[in-house]
All heavy atoms as a GROMACS GRO file, in nm:
protein
  502
    1MET      N    1  10.651  20.904   7.502
    1MET     CA    2  10.575  20.920   7.384
    1MET      C    3  10.552  20.795   7.307
    1MET      O    4  10.445  20.781   7.249
    1MET     CB    5  10.654  21.016   7.292
    1MET     CG    6  10.663  21.163   7.342
    1MET     SD    7  10.511  21.251   7.344
    1MET     CE    8  10.462  21.247   7.174
    2LEU      N    9  10.649  20.706   7.305
    2LEU     CA   10  10.632  20.584   7.230
    2LEU      C   11  10.584  20.468   7.327
    2LEU      O   12  10.621  20.469   7.446
    2LEU     CB   13  10.762  20.543   7.161
    2LEU     CG   14  10.813  20.647   7.065
    2LEU    CD1   15  10.951  20.598   7.002
    2LEU    CD2   16  10.719  20.659   6.947
    3HIS      N   17  10.505  20.375   7.276
    3HIS     CA   18  10.445  20.276   7.364
    3HIS      C   19  10.544  20.169   7.404
    3HIS      O   20  10.545  20.110   7.507
    3HIS     CB   21  10.323  20.219   7.299
    3HIS     CG   22  10.206  20.318   7.277
    3HIS    ND1   23  10.139  20.357   7.391
    3HIS    CD2   24  10.163  20.373   7.166
    3HIS    CE1   25  10.055  20.444   7.348
    3HIS    NE2   26  10.061  20.448   7.216
    4ARG      N   27  10.631  20.125   7.309
    4ARG     CA   28  10.721  20.015   7.335
    4ARG      C   29  10.859  20.069   7.392
    4ARG      O   30  10.908  20.168   7.344
    4ARG     CB   31  10.746  19.938   7.208
    4ARG     CG   32  10.624  19.865   7.161
    4ARG     CD   33  10.652  19.780   7.041
    4ARG     NE   34  10.523  19.742   6.984
    4ARG     CZ   35  10.500  19.731   6.860
    4ARG    NH1   36  10.593  19.762   6.775
    4ARG    NH2   37  10.382  19.696   6.817
    5ARG      N   38  10.915  19.998   7.485
    5ARG     CA   39  11.034  20.039   7.548
    5ARG      C   40  11.151  20.041   7.453
    5ARG      O   41  11.237  20.135   7.457
    5ARG     CB   42  11.060  19.951   7.666
    5ARG     CG   43  11.170  20.006   7.752
    5ARG     CD   44  11.184  19.920   7.880
    5ARG     NE   45  11.061  19.901   7.941
    5ARG     CZ   46  11.033  19.801   8.027
    5ARG    NH1   47  11.125  19.720   8.061
    5ARG    NH2   48  10.912  19.785   8.087
    6GLY      N   49  11.162  19.948   7.369
    6GLY     CA   50  11.286  19.930   7.277
    6GLY      C   51  11.289  20.052   7.176
    6GLY      O   52  11.394  20.102   7.157
    7TRP      N   53  11.170  20.088   7.126
    7TRP     CA   54  11.174  20.201   7.033
    7TRP      C   55  11.196  20.329   7.101
    7TRP      O   56  11.254  20.425   7.052
    7TRP     CB   57  11.035  20.208   6.957
    7TRP     CG   58  11.031  20.100   6.852
    7TRP    CD1   59  10.951  19.990   6.858
    7TRP    CD2   60  11.112  20.097   6.732
    7TRP    NE1   61  10.975  19.918   6.741
    7TRP    CE2   62  11.070  19.976   6.670
    7TRP    CE3   63  11.198  20.175   6.671
    7TRP    CZ2   64  11.117  19.939   6.542
    7TRP    CZ3   65  11.255  20.138   6.552
    7TRP    CH2   66  11.219  20.021   6.487
    8SER      N   67  11.154  20.344   7.226
    8SER     CA   68  11.172  20.465   7.307
    8SER      C   69  11.323  20.486   7.333
    8SER      O   70  11.368  20.601   7.318
    8SER     CB   71  11.107  20.453   7.440
    8SER     OG   72  10.965  20.440   7.426
    9VAL      N   73  11.395  20.381   7.369
    9VAL     CA   74  11.539  20.392   7.388
    9VAL      C   75  11.608  20.427   7.264
    9VAL      O   76  11.699  20.516   7.260
    9VAL     CB   77  11.588  20.262   7.459
    9VAL    CG1   78  11.738  20.265   7.465
    9VAL    CG2   79  11.525  20.240   7.594
   10ALA      N   80  11.575  20.363   7.152
   10ALA     CA   81  11.644  20.388   7.026
   10ALA      C   82  11.618  20.536   6.982
   10ALA      O   83  11.712  20.601   6.927
   10ALA     CB   84  11.599  20.290   6.917
   11ALA      N   85  11.494  20.585   6.995
   11ALA     CA   86  11.458  20.718   6.957
   11ALA      C   87  11.535  20.823   7.044
   11ALA      O   88  11.578  20.917   6.995
   11ALA     CB   89  11.305  20.735   6.955
   12THR      N   90  11.547  20.786   7.162
   12THR     CA   91  11.616  20.878   7.267
   12THR      C   92  11.763  20.883   7.234
   12THR      O   93  11.827  20.992   7.221
   12THR     CB   94  11.599  20.832   7.405
   12THR    OG1   95  11.461  20.831   7.438
   12THR    CG2   96  11.671  20.930   7.501
   13VAL      N   97  11.826  20.769   7.204
   13VAL     CA   98  11.964  20.771   7.164
   13VAL      C   99  11.990  20.843   7.033
   13VAL      O  100  12.091  20.923   7.022
   13VAL     CB  101  12.022  20.624   7.158
   13VAL    CG1  102  12.154  20.618   7.095
   13VAL    CG2  103  12.024  20.557   7.295
   14LEU      N  104  11.908  20.825   6.939
   14LEU     CA  105  11.911  20.899   6.811
   14LEU      C  106  11.901  21.048   6.833
   14LEU      O  107  11.977  21.123   6.777
   14LEU     CB  108  11.818  20.844   6.714
   14LEU     CG  109  11.813  20.910   6.574
   14LEU    CD1  110  11.950  20.892   6.508
   14LEU    CD2  111  11.706  20.860   6.489
   15GLY      N  112  11.799  21.084   6.909
   15GLY     CA  113  11.779  21.230   6.938
   15GLY      C  114  11.901  21.293   7.014
   15GLY      O  115  11.943  21.404   6.976
   16VAL      N  116  11.955  21.223   7.108
   16VAL     CA  117  12.076  21.278   7.184
   16VAL      C  118  12.195  21.289   7.089
   16VAL      O  119  12.261  21.383   7.089
   16VAL     CB  120  12.102  21.188   7.298
   16VAL    CG1  121  12.238  21.222   7.361
   16VAL    CG2  122  11.994  21.198   7.405
   17LEU      N  123  12.212  21.186   7.003
   17LEU     CA  124  12.326  21.195   6.900
   17LEU      C  125  12.308  21.307   6.810
   17LEU      O  126  12.400  21.385   6.787
   17LEU     CB  127  12.338  21.063   6.832
   17LEU     CG  128  12.448  21.045   6.730
   17LEU    CD1  129  12.578  21.059   6.798
   17LEU    CD2  130  12.440  20.923   6.653
   18LEU      N  131  12.188  21.327   6.761
   18LEU     CA  132  12.174  21.442   6.664
   18LEU      C  133  12.175  21.578   6.734
   18LEU      O  134  12.234  21.674   6.680
   18LEU     CB  135  12.033  21.424   6.599
   18LEU     CG  136  12.010  21.322   6.499
   18LEU    CD1  137  11.865  21.309   6.458
   18LEU    CD2  138  12.108  21.343   6.377
   19ALA      N  139  12.141  21.582   6.861
   19ALA     CA  140  12.146  21.706   6.936
   19ALA      C  141  12.289  21.740   6.964
   19ALA      O  142  12.328  21.859   6.982
   19ALA     CB  143  12.076  21.693   7.066
   20LEU      N  144  12.382  21.647   6.964
   20LEU     CA  145  12.517  21.671   6.997
   20LEU      C  146  12.611  21.703   6.873
   20LEU      O  147  12.703  21.775   6.885
   20LEU     CB  148  12.583  21.561   7.073
   20LEU     CG  149  12.535  21.545   7.228
   20LEU    CD1  150  12.600  21.416   7.283
   20LEU    CD2  151  12.566  21.662   7.304
   21VAL      N  152  12.577  21.650   6.760
   21VAL     CA  153  12.658  21.667   6.647
   21VAL      C  154  12.601  21.749   6.535
   21VAL      O  155  12.676  21.786   6.439
   21VAL     CB  156  12.700  21.530   6.586
   21VAL    CG1  157  12.769  21.447   6.691
   21VAL    CG2  158  12.572  21.449   6.536
   22THR      N  159  12.475  21.790   6.534
   22THR     CA  160  12.415  21.860   6.435
   22THR      C  161  12.474  22.010   6.436
   22THR      O  162  12.501  22.061   6.542
   22THR     CB  163  12.273  21.875   6.450
   22THR    OG1  164  12.214  21.746   6.462
   22THR    CG2  165  12.198  21.928   6.330
   23SER      N  166  12.492  22.075   6.322
   23SER     CA  167  12.552  22.204   6.313
   23SER      C  168  12.466  22.309   6.390
   23SER      O  169  12.529  22.404   6.444
   23SER     CB  170  12.578  22.239   6.163
   23SER     OG  171  12.446  22.255   6.097
   24GLY      N  172  12.336  22.302   6.394
   24GLY     CA  173  12.260  22.403   6.460
   24GLY      C  174  12.228  22.373   6.600
   24GLY      O  175  12.147  22.435   6.665
   25SER      N  176  12.288  22.271   6.666
   25SER     CA  177  12.265  22.219   6.792
   25SER      C  178  12.313  22.315   6.903
   25SER      O  179  12.422  22.360   6.901
   25SER     CB  180  12.330  22.076   6.814
   25SER     OG  181  12.328  22.050   6.950
   26PRO      N  182  12.226  22.348   7.000
   26PRO     CA  183  12.265  22.432   7.114
   26PRO      C  184  12.372  22.357   7.195
   26PRO      O  185  12.454  22.427   7.253
   26PRO     CB  186  12.137  22.447   7.191
   26PRO     CG  187  12.023  22.418   7.093
   26PRO     CD  188  12.079  22.321   6.997
   27ALA      N  189  12.366  22.232   7.206
   27ALA     CA  190  12.467  22.160   7.285
   27ALA      C  191  12.598  22.172   7.220
   27ALA      O  192  12.700  22.192   7.291
   27ALA     CB  193  12.428  22.006   7.298
   28LYS      N  194  12.610  22.160   7.088
   28LYS     CA  195  12.734  22.175   7.018
   28LYS      C  196  12.792  22.313   7.040
   28LYS      O  197  12.913  22.336   7.068
   28LYS     CB  198  12.722  22.145   6.874
   28LYS     CG  199  12.850  22.152   6.797
   28LYS     CD  200  12.837  22.111   6.651
   28LYS     CE  201  12.964  22.123   6.575
   28LYS     NZ  202  12.957  22.086   6.442
   29TYR      N  203  12.714  22.422   7.028
   29TYR     CA  204  12.751  22.558   7.049
   29TYR      C  205  12.800  22.566   7.201
   29TYR      O  206  12.898  22.643   7.223
   29TYR     CB  207  12.642  22.659   7.031
   29TYR     CG  208  12.620  22.689   6.882
   29TYR    CD1  209  12.512  22.647   6.815
   29TYR    CD2  210  12.718  22.745   6.802
   29TYR    CE1  211  12.493  22.678   6.676
   29TYR    CE2  212  12.700  22.767   6.671
   29TYR     CZ  213  12.589  22.733   6.614
   29TYR     OH  214  12.572  22.760   6.475
   30ALA      N  215  12.731  22.515   7.294
   30ALA     CA  216  12.775  22.521   7.433
   30ALA      C  217  12.910  22.458   7.454
   30ALA      O  218  13.004  22.519   7.523
   30ALA     CB  219  12.673  22.462   7.529
   31VAL      N  220  12.934  22.342   7.403
   31VAL     CA  221  13.061  22.274   7.420
   31VAL      C  222  13.175  22.354   7.347
   31VAL      O  223  13.280  22.365   7.400
   31VAL     CB  224  13.048  22.125   7.370
   31VAL    CG1  225  13.185  22.065   7.375
   31VAL    CG2  226  12.958  22.054   7.460
   32THR      N  227  13.141  22.397   7.229
   32THR     CA  228  13.241  22.475   7.155
   32THR      C  229  13.280  22.596   7.230
   32THR      O  230  13.397  22.640   7.233
   32THR     CB  231  13.185  22.510   7.013
   32THR    OG1  232  13.153  22.389   6.943
   32THR    CG2  233  13.286  22.587   6.928
   33GLY      N  234  13.173  22.669   7.286
   33GLY     CA  235  13.205  22.790   7.371
   33GLY      C  236  13.292  22.761   7.495
   33GLY      O  237  13.377  22.839   7.519
   34LEU      N  238  13.264  22.649   7.553
   34LEU     CA  239  13.346  22.610   7.672
   34LEU      C  240  13.494  22.585   7.638
   34LEU      O  241  13.585  22.627   7.699
   34LEU     CB  242  13.285  22.492   7.734
   34LEU     CG  243  13.153  22.515   7.816
   34LEU    CD1  244  13.097  22.385   7.866
   34LEU    CD2  245  13.174  22.608   7.928
   35VAL      N  246  13.508  22.508   7.524
   35VAL     CA  247  13.644  22.481   7.477
   35VAL      C  248  13.724  22.601   7.434
   35VAL      O  249  13.834  22.617   7.470
   35VAL     CB  250  13.644  22.367   7.376
   35VAL    CG1  251  13.782  22.339   7.311
   35VAL    CG2  252  13.589  22.232   7.423
   36SER      N  253  13.654  22.677   7.352
   36SER     CA  254  13.725  22.800   7.303
   36SER      C  255  13.749  22.904   7.410
   36SER      O  256  13.850  22.970   7.416
   36SER     CB  257  13.649  22.874   7.186
   36SER     OG  258  13.525  22.902   7.230
   37GLY      N  259  13.654  22.906   7.505
   37GLY     CA  260  13.678  22.993   7.618
   37GLY      C  261  13.788  22.953   7.713
   37GLY      O  262  13.860  23.029   7.764
   38SER      N  263  13.805  22.821   7.722
   38SER     CA  264  13.914  22.780   7.811
   38SER      C  265  14.057  22.801   7.736
   38SER      O  266  14.152  22.822   7.804
   38SER     CB  267  13.899  22.629   7.848
   38SER     OG  268  13.919  22.546   7.728
   39LEU      N  269  14.050  22.804   7.604
   39LEU     CA  270  14.173  22.825   7.536
   39LEU      C  271  14.203  22.972   7.526
   39LEU      O  272  14.320  23.014   7.537
   39LEU     CB  273  14.166  22.764   7.390
   39LEU     CG  274  14.153  22.619   7.383
   39LEU    CD1  275  14.134  22.578   7.230
   39LEU    CD2  276  14.279  22.554   7.433
   40SER      N  277  14.107  23.058   7.515
   40SER     CA  278  14.131  23.204   7.493
   40SER      C  279  14.116  23.280   7.621
   40SER      O  280  14.170  23.400   7.628
   40SER     CB  281  14.045  23.255   7.383
   40SER     OG  282  13.908  23.254   7.425
   41GLY      N  283  14.045  23.236   7.716
   41GLY     CA  284  14.020  23.309   7.838
   41GLY      C  285  13.900  23.391   7.837
   41GLY      O  286  13.865  23.462   7.933
   42THR      N  287  13.832  23.405   7.724
   42THR     CA  288  13.699  23.478   7.716
   42THR      C  289  13.589  23.383   7.670
   42THR      O  290  13.610  23.296   7.583
   42THR     CB  291  13.712  23.592   7.621
   42THR    OG1  292  13.740  23.539   7.489
   42THR    CG2  293  13.816  23.697   7.655
   43VAL      N  294  13.481  23.402   7.731
   43VAL     CA  295  13.364  23.316   7.696
   43VAL      C  296  13.256  23.397   7.627
   43VAL      O  297  13.212  23.493   7.679
   43VAL     CB  298  13.311  23.249   7.825
   43VAL    CG1  299  13.187  23.160   7.794
   43VAL    CG2  300  13.416  23.164   7.892
   44ARG      N  301  13.208  23.346   7.516
   44ARG     CA  302  13.102  23.415   7.446
   44ARG      C  303  12.972  23.337   7.473
   44ARG      O  304  12.969  23.213   7.476
   44ARG     CB  305  13.124  23.409   7.292
   44ARG     CG  306  13.235  23.497   7.253
   44ARG     CD  307  13.243  23.492   7.102
   44ARG     NE  308  13.351  23.582   7.056
   44ARG     CZ  309  13.391  23.580   6.931
   44ARG    NH1  310  13.332  23.510   6.843
   44ARG    NH2  311  13.495  23.659   6.894
   45LEU      N  312  12.861  23.409   7.502
   45LEU     CA  313  12.737  23.340   7.531
   45LEU      C  314  12.664  23.320   7.392
   45LEU      O  315  12.640  23.412   7.328
   45LEU     CB  316  12.650  23.423   7.620
   45LEU     CG  317  12.704  23.443   7.762
   45LEU    CD1  318  12.612  23.534   7.843
   45LEU    CD2  319  12.716  23.307   7.835
   46PRO      N  320  12.627  23.199   7.367
   46PRO     CA  321  12.548  23.174   7.246
   46PRO      C  322  12.407  23.200   7.262
   46PRO      O  323  12.320  23.106   7.291
   46PRO     CB  324  12.577  23.020   7.219
   46PRO     CG  325  12.607  22.960   7.351
   46PRO     CD  326  12.670  23.077   7.430
   47VAL      N  327  12.365  23.321   7.251
   47VAL     CA  328  12.224  23.366   7.279
   47VAL      C  329  12.126  23.310   7.177
   47VAL      O  330  12.019  23.260   7.222
   47VAL     CB  331  12.214  23.523   7.279
   47VAL    CG1  332  12.076  23.563   7.310
   47VAL    CG2  333  12.312  23.572   7.386
   48LEU      N  334  12.153  23.313   7.054
   48LEU     CA  335  12.068  23.268   6.947
   48LEU      C  336  12.038  23.110   6.964
   48LEU      O  337  11.921  23.071   6.961
   48LEU     CB  338  12.121  23.300   6.806
   48LEU     CG  339  12.023  23.275   6.697
   48LEU    CD1  340  11.890  23.345   6.710
   48LEU    CD2  341  12.088  23.307   6.564
   49PRO      N  342  12.140  23.030   6.978
   49PRO     CA  343  12.108  22.883   7.000
   49PRO      C  344  12.037  22.855   7.126
   49PRO      O  345  11.952  22.772   7.133
   49PRO     CB  346  12.247  22.821   7.010
   49PRO     CG  347  12.336  22.914   6.929
   49PRO     CD  348  12.284  23.052   6.964
   50LEU      N  349  12.052  22.939   7.234
   50LEU     CA  350  11.982  22.926   7.359
   50LEU      C  351  11.836  22.959   7.332
   50LEU      O  352  11.751  22.879   7.380
   50LEU     CB  353  12.044  23.014   7.471
   50LEU     CG  354  11.965  23.016   7.600
   50LEU    CD1  355  11.970  22.879   7.667
   50LEU    CD2  356  12.026  23.121   7.688
   51ALA      N  357  11.810  23.066   7.263
   51ALA     CA  358  11.670  23.098   7.232
   51ALA      C  359  11.606  22.996   7.153
   51ALA      O  360  11.483  22.957   7.179
   51ALA     CB  361  11.671  23.230   7.168
   52GLY      N  362  11.677  22.938   7.057
   52GLY     CA  363  11.614  22.823   6.977
   52GLY      C  364  11.588  22.706   7.054
   52GLY      O  365  11.481  22.634   7.036
   53ALA      N  366  11.681  22.675   7.150
   53ALA     CA  367  11.660  22.556   7.240
   53ALA      C  368  11.533  22.576   7.332
   53ALA      O  369  11.466  22.484   7.346
   53ALA     CB  370  11.786  22.534   7.325
   54VAL      N  371  11.521  22.698   7.381
   54VAL     CA  372  11.408  22.725   7.464
   54VAL      C  373  11.278  22.714   7.387
   54VAL      O  374  11.175  22.655   7.435
   54VAL     CB  375  11.419  22.863   7.534
   54VAL    CG1  376  11.292  22.903   7.604
   54VAL    CG2  377  11.533  22.865   7.634
   55ALA      N  378  11.274  22.761   7.258
   55ALA     CA  379  11.149  22.754   7.177
   55ALA      C  380  11.124  22.610   7.144
   55ALA      O  381  11.004  22.566   7.151
   55ALA     CB  382  11.175  22.838   7.049
   56ILE      N  383  11.218  22.536   7.111
   56ILE     CA  384  11.196  22.394   7.077
   56ILE      C  385  11.156  22.316   7.200
   56ILE      O  386  11.055  22.239   7.192
   56ILE     CB  387  11.326  22.328   7.024
   56ILE    CG1  388  11.353  22.389   6.882
   56ILE    CG2  389  11.311  22.172   7.010
   56ILE    CD1  390  11.492  22.341   6.827
   57ALA      N  391  11.208  22.334   7.318
   57ALA     CA  392  11.171  22.270   7.441
   57ALA      C  393  11.027  22.312   7.475
   57ALA      O  394  10.950  22.223   7.512
   57ALA     CB  395  11.266  22.307   7.553
   58ALA      N  396  10.990  22.439   7.459
   58ALA     CA  397  10.845  22.473   7.486
   58ALA      C  398  10.748  22.408   7.387
   58ALA      O  399  10.646  22.370   7.431
   58ALA     CB  400  10.836  22.628   7.480
   59ALA      N  401  10.786  22.401   7.263
   59ALA     CA  402  10.705  22.336   7.169
   59ALA      C  403  10.683  22.183   7.199
   59ALA      O  404  10.567  22.136   7.185
   59ALA     CB  405  10.760  22.356   7.018
   60VAL      N  406  10.795  22.125   7.230
   60VAL     CA  407  10.781  21.974   7.268
   60VAL      C  408  10.697  21.954   7.390
   60VAL      O  409  10.614  21.865   7.393
   60VAL     CB  410  10.928  21.915   7.279
   60VAL    CG1  411  10.916  21.785   7.331
   60VAL    CG2  412  10.997  21.917   7.142
   61ALA      N  413  10.718  22.040   7.489
   61ALA     CA  414  10.644  22.024   7.613
   61ALA      C  415  10.486  22.048   7.586
   61ALA      O  416  10.407  21.976   7.632
   61ALA     CB  417  10.684  22.130   7.720
   62ALA      N  418  10.457  22.146   7.502
   62ALA     CA  419  10.317  22.163   7.468
   62ALA      C  420  10.255  22.042   7.392
   62ALA      O  421  10.149  22.004   7.413
   62ALA     CB  422  10.304  22.292   7.386
   63LEU      N  423  10.336  21.994   7.299
   63LEU     CA  424  10.292  21.877   7.219
   63LEU      C  425  10.276  21.752   7.314
   63LEU      O  426  10.171  21.684   7.300
   63LEU     CB  427  10.396  21.842   7.106
   63LEU     CG  428  10.366  21.717   7.029
   63LEU    CD1  429  10.235  21.738   6.940
   63LEU    CD2  430  10.482  21.678   6.947
   64VAL      N  431  10.360  21.727   7.402
   64VAL     CA  432  10.352  21.618   7.491
   64VAL      C  433  10.228  21.636   7.582
   64VAL      O  434  10.152  21.543   7.611
   64VAL     CB  435  10.482  21.597   7.574
   64VAL    CG1  436  10.461  21.498   7.693
   64VAL    CG2  437  10.592  21.551   7.486
   65CYS      N  438  10.204  21.758   7.634
   65CYS     CA  439  10.086  21.778   7.717
   65CYS      C  440   9.961  21.761   7.644
   65CYS      O  441   9.858  21.698   7.688
   65CYS     CB  442  10.100  21.921   7.776
   65CYS     SG  443  10.215  21.949   7.902
   66ARG      N  444   9.961  21.799   7.519
   66ARG     CA  445   9.837  21.784   7.431
   66ARG      C  446   9.811  21.640   7.403
   66ARG      O  447   9.701  21.589   7.409
   66ARG     CB  448   9.857  21.854   7.302
   66ARG     CG  449   9.730  21.854   7.217
   66ARG     CD  450   9.748  21.934   7.092
   66ARG     NE  451   9.620  21.973   7.049
   66ARG     CZ  452   9.578  22.097   7.027
   66ARG    NH1  453   9.650  22.190   7.058
   66ARG    NH2  454   9.458  22.116   6.995
   67LEU      N  455   9.921  21.558   7.374
   67LEU     CA  456   9.906  21.412   7.343
   67LEU      C  457   9.866  21.341   7.467
   67LEU      O  458   9.790  21.244   7.470
   67LEU     CB  459  10.032  21.357   7.285
   67LEU     CG  460  10.070  21.402   7.143
   67LEU    CD1  461  10.201  21.342   7.102
   67LEU    CD2  462   9.956  21.346   7.047
   68THR      N  463   9.914  21.380   7.582
   68THR     CA  464   9.880  21.310   7.708
   68THR      C  465   9.732  21.331   7.740
   68THR      O  466   9.659  21.236   7.781
   68THR     CB  467   9.958  21.368   7.826
   68THR    OG1  468  10.099  21.348   7.803
   68THR    CG2  469   9.931  21.298   7.956
   69SER      N  470   9.677  21.446   7.716
   69SER     CA  471   9.530  21.469   7.740
   69SER      C  472   9.447  21.388   7.637
   69SER      O  473   9.334  21.352   7.672
   69SER     CB  474   9.501  21.615   7.737
   69SER     OG  475   9.512  21.667   7.606
   70VAL      N  476   9.499  21.368   7.520
   70VAL     CA  477   9.422  21.295   7.425
   70VAL      C  478   9.415  21.145   7.454
   70VAL      O  479   9.315  21.081   7.437
   70VAL     CB  480   9.481  21.321   7.276
   70VAL    CG1  481   9.418  21.228   7.180
   70VAL    CG2  482   9.456  21.462   7.234
   71ARG      N  483   9.534  21.092   7.506
   71ARG     CA  484   9.539  20.947   7.531
   71ARG      C  485   9.457  20.909   7.651
   71ARG      O  486   9.416  20.789   7.658
   71ARG     CB  487   9.688  20.910   7.554
   71ARG     CG  488   9.770  20.901   7.433
   71ARG     CD  489   9.904  20.850   7.471
   71ARG     NE  490   9.988  20.849   7.351
   71ARG     CZ  491  10.114  20.818   7.349
   71ARG    NH1  492  10.178  20.789   7.463
   71ARG    NH2  493  10.179  20.814   7.237
   72GLU      N  494   9.434  20.994   7.749
   72GLU     CA  495   9.362  20.950   7.870
   72GLU      C  496   9.215  20.949   7.848
   72GLU      O  497   9.133  20.960   7.780
   72GLU     CB  498   9.405  21.040   7.980
   72GLU     CG  499   9.545  21.013   8.029
   72GLU     CD  500   9.582  21.102   8.141
   72GLU    OE1  501   9.495  21.179   8.191
   72GLU    OE2  502   9.701  21.102   8.184
   0.00000   0.00000   0.00000
């Protein structure tokens, strides 16, 4: 998405960090579910964060496809 390599790496690192530590992050819910499941023996599926992650991924993919067609 970004033209310069340095900014692309910095934006990716920031995005990954936010995805792992933000309270609404699907990745955080997945890791929390794995840890609590290993401690208690039961695993709960985080359906709502999964649905949110799928919706965000679909929106980002649509945006990238649209921007790619505009740039060419």
